[in-house]
C-alpha positions in Angstrom: -5.5 9.1 -10.4 -6.9 12.9 -8.9 -4.9 13.3 -5.1 -7.0 16.2 -4.2 -10.8 16.6 -5.0 -11.9 19.1 -2.4 -11.5 21.2 0.4 -13.8 21.1 3.4 -12.9 24.9 4.8 -14.1 25.7 7.9 -17.7 24.6 9.7 -20.0 25.0 12.0 -21.3 21.7 13.5 -25.4 21.3 13.0 -25.0 17.3 14.6 -22.7 15.4 16.2 -19.4 16.8 14.3 -18.0 13.2 12.9 -21.5 13.4 11.1 -20.7 16.7 10.0 -17.2 16.4 9.0 -18.3 13.3 6.7 -21.5 15.0 5.3 -18.5 18.0 4.1 -15.6 15.9 2.8 -18.4 14.2 0.8 -19.3 17.4 -0.9 -16.0 18.5 -1.2 -14.8 15.3 -2.6 -17.6 15.3 -5.6 -19.0 18.7 -5.6 -16.5 21.0 -5.4 -16.3 23.3 -8.3 -12.7 24.0 -9.3 -12.7 20.2 -10.3 -14.3 18.7 -12.6 -17.8 16.5 -11.3 -17.1 13.0 -10.3 -18.1 10.3 -12.8 -20.1 7.2 -12.4 -17.3 5.1 -12.6 -15.3 7.1 -10.4 -17.5 7.3 -7.5 -17.0 3.6 -6.3 -13.1 4.2 -6.0 -13.3 7.4 -4.2 -11.4 7.1 -0.8 -12.0 10.0 1.1 -9.3 11.7 4.0 -9.5 14.1 6.3 -7.0 16.1 7.7 -8.2 18.5 10.5 -5.7 21.2 12.3 -6.6 22.4 15.2 -5.4 24.4 18.2 -3.5 21.2 19.5 -1.9 20.5 16.4 -2.9 18.3 13.4 -4.6 14.7 13.8 -4.8 12.8 10.7 -8.2 11.0 10.1 -8.3 8.0 8.0 -10.9 6.4 6.1 -12.0 3.2 8.1 -12.6 1.0 5.2 -10.1 1.2 2.3 -10.0 -2.1 0.4 -6.8 -4.1 1.0 -5.8 -4.1 -2.8 -4.8 0.2 -1.6 -2.1 -1.2 0.6 -0.8 -2.6 -2.4 -1.8 -6.3 -1.6 -3.4 -8.2 -3.7 -2.8 -11.0 -2.3 -3.5 -11.1 1.2 -7.6 -11.4 1.4 -8.7 -9.5 -1.5 -11.3 -6.7 -0.7 -11.0 -7.2 2.9 -11.3 -4.0 5.0 -8.4 -1.9 6.5 -7.7 0.3 9.2 -5.1 2.6 7.9 -2.8 4.8 10.5 0.1 6.9 10.7 2.6 9.3 12.5 4.7 11.9 12.0 8.3 11.6 10.5 10.3 9.2 8.2 13.9 7.8 8.0 13.4 8.0 4.3 14.3 11.6 2.4 12.3 10.9 -0.5 11.7 14.0 -3.1 8.7 12.3 -4.3 6.9 11.5 -1.4 3.0 11.8 -1.4 2.5 11.9 2.1 4.8 14.9 3.0 2.5 16.7 5.0 3.3 13.8 7.7 6.5 12.1 6.6 8.4 15.6 6.6 6.2 17.0 9.8 8.3 19.1 12.7 8.0 17.6 16.3 4.9 20.4 16.8 2.9 19.3 13.9 2.6 15.4 15.4 -0.4 13.8 15.8 -1.9 15.4 19.4 -4.9 12.7 20.0 -3.7 9.8 21.9 -5.0 6.2 20.5 -3.5 3.7 22.9 -2.7 0.0 20.5 -5.6 -1.6 22.5 -7.9 1.6 21.6 -6.7 1.2 17.7 -7.3 -2.5 17.8 -10.8 -2.5 19.7 -12.3 0.3 17.2 -11.3 -1.7 14.3 -13.1 -5.1 16.1 -16.2 -3.3 16.6 -16.1 -2.1 13.3 -15.8 -5.4 11.8 -12.4 -4.2 10.2 -10.4 -7.2 9.5 -6.6 -5.6 9.3 -4.6 -3.0 10.9 -2.4 -1.2 8.6 0.6 0.7 9.5 1.2 3.2 6.4 1.4 7.0 5.2 4.7 7.1 7.4 7.0 4.3 7.5 6.0 2.4 10.5 9.8 1.9 11.5 9.6 5.6 13.0 7.1 4.1 15.3 8.4 0.5 15.8 7.6 -0.1 19.4 4.2 1.5 18.8 3.5 -0.4 15.7 4.7 -3.7 17.6 2.7 -3.1 20.3 -0.6 -2.2 18.2 0.1 -5.4 16.2 0.0 -7.3 19.1 -3.2 -6.0 20.6 -4.8 -6.8 17.0 -3.7 -10.1 16.9 -5.4 -10.9 20.5 -8.4 -9.8 19.0 -8.3 -11.9 15.6 -7.3 -9.3 13.5 -4.3 -8.8 11.0 -1.2 -6.2 11.5 0.1 -4.9 8.1 3.0 -2.8 7.5 3.7 -0.7 4.4 7.2 0.3 4.5 10.5 1.3 2.6 12.2 -1.4 4.4 15.1 1.0 5.6 16.1 -0.5 8.6 18.8 -2.2 10.3 19.5 -5.9 10.4 18.8 -5.9 14.3 15.7 -4.2 13.7 14.2 -6.4 11.4 13.4 -9.8 13.6 11.2 -8.0 16.5 9.6 -6.0 13.9 8.3 -8.7 11.1 7.4 -10.8 13.3 4.6 -8.6 14.6 3.3 -8.5 11.1 0.9 -10.8 8.8 2.1 -8.8 5.9 3.7 -6.2 4.6 4.2 -4.3 1.2 7.6 -3.1 1.0 8.4 -0.2 -1.4 11.6 -1.2 -4.1 11.8 2.2 -5.6 14.1 1.6 -7.9 17.3 -0.9 -8.7 20.5 1.2 -9.0 22.4 2.5 -5.8 22.3 6.1 -7.3 19.1 6.4 -7.6 18.4 5.4 -4.1 21.1 7.8 -2.3 20.2 11.0 -4.7 16.2 10.5 -4.9 15.6 9.2 -1.6 18.8 9.8 0.4 18.7 6.1 1.5 20.9 3.0 0.3 19.8 -0.1 -2.3 21.8 -2.9 -0.1 19.8 -2.0 2.8 16.5 -2.4 1.4 17.4 -5.7 -0.5 18.7 -7.2 2.5 15.2 -6.0 4.4 13.4 -7.5 1.5 14.9 -10.9 1.4 14.6 -11.1 5.2 10.8 -10.8 5.2 10.3 -12.8 2.4 13.1 -15.7 3.8 13.2 -15.5 7.4 10.3 -13.8 8.7 7.8 -16.0 10.1 4.8 -15.3 12.3 3.9 -16.7 15.6 1.9 -19.3 14.4 5.3 -20.1 12.1 3.7 -19.1 8.9 6.3 -16.9 6.6 4.9 -13.1 6.7 2.9 -12.6 3.0 5.5 -10.0 1.4 4.5 -8.1 -1.8 6.7 -5.1 -3.4 6.0 -1.9 -5.1 8.2 0.0 -7.4 6.7 3.3 -8.3 7.8 4.3 -11.9 9.2 7.6 -12.2 9.9 9.0 -15.9 13.5 9.3 -16.3 14.7 7.9 -13.2 13.8 4.4 -12.8 12.0 3.1 -15.6 14.6 2.3 -18.1 14.6 -1.3 -19.5 18.1 -2.1 -18.1 17.0 -1.2 -14.1 13.5 -2.9 -14.7 15.6 -6.2 -16.1 18.2 -5.7 -12.9 15.0 -5.8 -10.8 13.1 -8.6 -11.8 15.8 -10.9 -12.4 17.0 -10.3 -8.3 13.4 -10.6 -7.3 13.1 -14.2 -9.1 16.7 -15.2 -8.2 16.2 -14.2 -4.3 12.9 -14.2 -3.7 11.3 -16.6 -6.2 8.8 -16.1 -9.1 5.6 -16.0 -6.8 6.4 -12.5 -4.6 3.5 -10.3 -6.1 5.3 -7.0 -8.1 3.2 -3.8 -8.0 4.4 -1.1 -10.3 3.1 1.9 -9.7 2.2 5.3 -11.7 4.2 8.4 -10.7 2.0 11.9 -9.8 4.1 15.3 -9.4 4.6 15.8 -5.5 6.7 18.0 -3.1 10.2 17.9 -4.6 9.3 16.5 -8.1 6.8 18.6 -9.1 8.6 19.3 -12.4 8.5 15.7 -13.7 5.2 14.8 -15.4 3.2 11.8 -14.4 4.1 8.2 -15.6 2.7 7.4 -19.2 0.4 4.5 -19.0 2.6 2.7 -21.8 5.6 2.5 -19.1 3.1 0.5 -17.0 2.5 -1.8 -19.4 5.9 -2.2 -20.8 7.5 -2.8 -17.5 4.6 -5.4 -16.8 5.9 -7.2 -19.9 9.3 -7.3 -18.8 8.5 -8.8 -15.5 6.2 -11.0 -16.8 9.0 -12.0 -19.3 11.9 -12.3 -16.6 9.3 -15.3 -14.9 7.2 -13.2 -12.3 4.0 -14.7 -12.2 2.2 -11.8 -10.5 2.7 -8.8 -12.1 0.4 -5.5 -11.6 -0.2 -2.5 -13.1 -1.1 0.6 -10.1 -2.5 3.9 -9.9 -4.1 3.3 -12.9 -7.5 2.0 -14.5 -5.8 -1.1 -16.3 -8.8 -4.0 -16.2 -5.6 -6.8 -17.8 -2.4 -5.2 -15.1 -4.9 -5.3 -12.3 -6.5 -8.6 -12.5 -4.9 -11.6 -10.7 -4.2 -15.0 -13.4 -2.9 -18.6 -12.9 0.3 -18.7 -13.1 0.1 -22.0 -15.4 1.3 -21.6 -18.7 -1.4 -24.1 -20.4 -4.7 -22.4 -18.5 -4.3 -18.1 -17.4 -7.3 -18.0 -16.2 -8.6 -14.7 -14.8 -9.0 -15.0 -10.9 -9.4 -12.2 -9.3 -10.4 -9.5 -11.9 -10.1 -5.7 -11.1 -10.1 -2.2 -12.1 -7.8 -0.2 -10.0 -8.7 -0.9 -6.4 -12.4 -2.2 -7.6 -13.1 -6.3 -7.3 -15.3 -7.2 -10.5 -14.8 -11.0 -10.1 -13.4 -12.9 -7.5 -12.9 -17.2 -7.8 -10.1 -17.6 -5.6 -10.8 -16.0 -2.0 -12.6 -18.2 0.4 -15.0 -15.1 1.8 -16.0 -15.4 -2.9 -16.5 -19.6 -2.3 -12.5 -20.3 -3.5 -10.0 -22.6 -2.2 -6.5 -20.6 -3.0 -6.3 -22.4 -5.9 -7.6 -22.1 -10.0 -10.9 -23.7 -10.0 -10.1 -24.5 -13.9 -7.0 -26.2 -13.9 -6.4 -26.8 -9.6 -2.8 -24.9 -9.5 -2.1 -23.4 -6.1 -1.9 -19.4 -6.3 0.5 -18.2 -3.8 -1.2 -15.9 -1.2 -3.5 -15.8 2.2 -6.9 -16.4 0.7 
């Protein structure tokens, strides 16, 4: 995975600025001579992101239609569009943070362009976007703003989604998760030693949040909030068999086998530039561990891996491919309502956990 493909630099607008920025961003992402040319296979997977710095601070402008799979949420309206945004600051201190430019921003670097909750919801609605995701930095640090935005989105039929590390107090959980239709929660490792030394937070608090979000949190309509988990595998720190078996056992015992688990490949970043990227075989091994522990939906992320990206029927007598993916790209969908499915395996009729 290439995290940076190019730089726009400064520009003089010859047309409305938005059009010039888009054109320059595409050129920077695809034609920057410092990087290998984009291949035909890579082109559908490009996700162009623009950071603009001006006299009033920095504004992070994010793409309007990344796929739901980028959150990652594989069982929540697959392939639907998402408007993603974040603010500045974070309550975790992850040494591997891949959004450190905003998560570690000082107050002078915070977003300088106002966007009311209603405006965000209206922008999403006007572009036909299905969901709004609070992401990039942890939405618990702007919880009131996220909750207000979630309410504005729901009023227009747009799903609010949280992408979070789950490090929050028991008092904050009910209001926060009641505002969300779905969440992807990071389970960054499975020892207190790892959590404290690498993220500056505590494992027990995160586990309590995950338990609450899966088993207790409800939408206003009384539905369970849909939750998926992500573990970023960092070589030598949280990828040993013992830690992974313990994590998967806990998930099975406390959450059940139907909560999707994403194992994601690490790429050197921030204060961990000296740690190598996650080998592909590590993702294959950890996925096999989780499946052997009885979890039904386990995915390999941040790599091309059709087998590891695909949703399979959990019925051991069936195991049909239901949604075939390559990274974030959906190749075939036999499950979602938007593709004529009904949330059940068309081969054996097994109900598949998720929102389809």
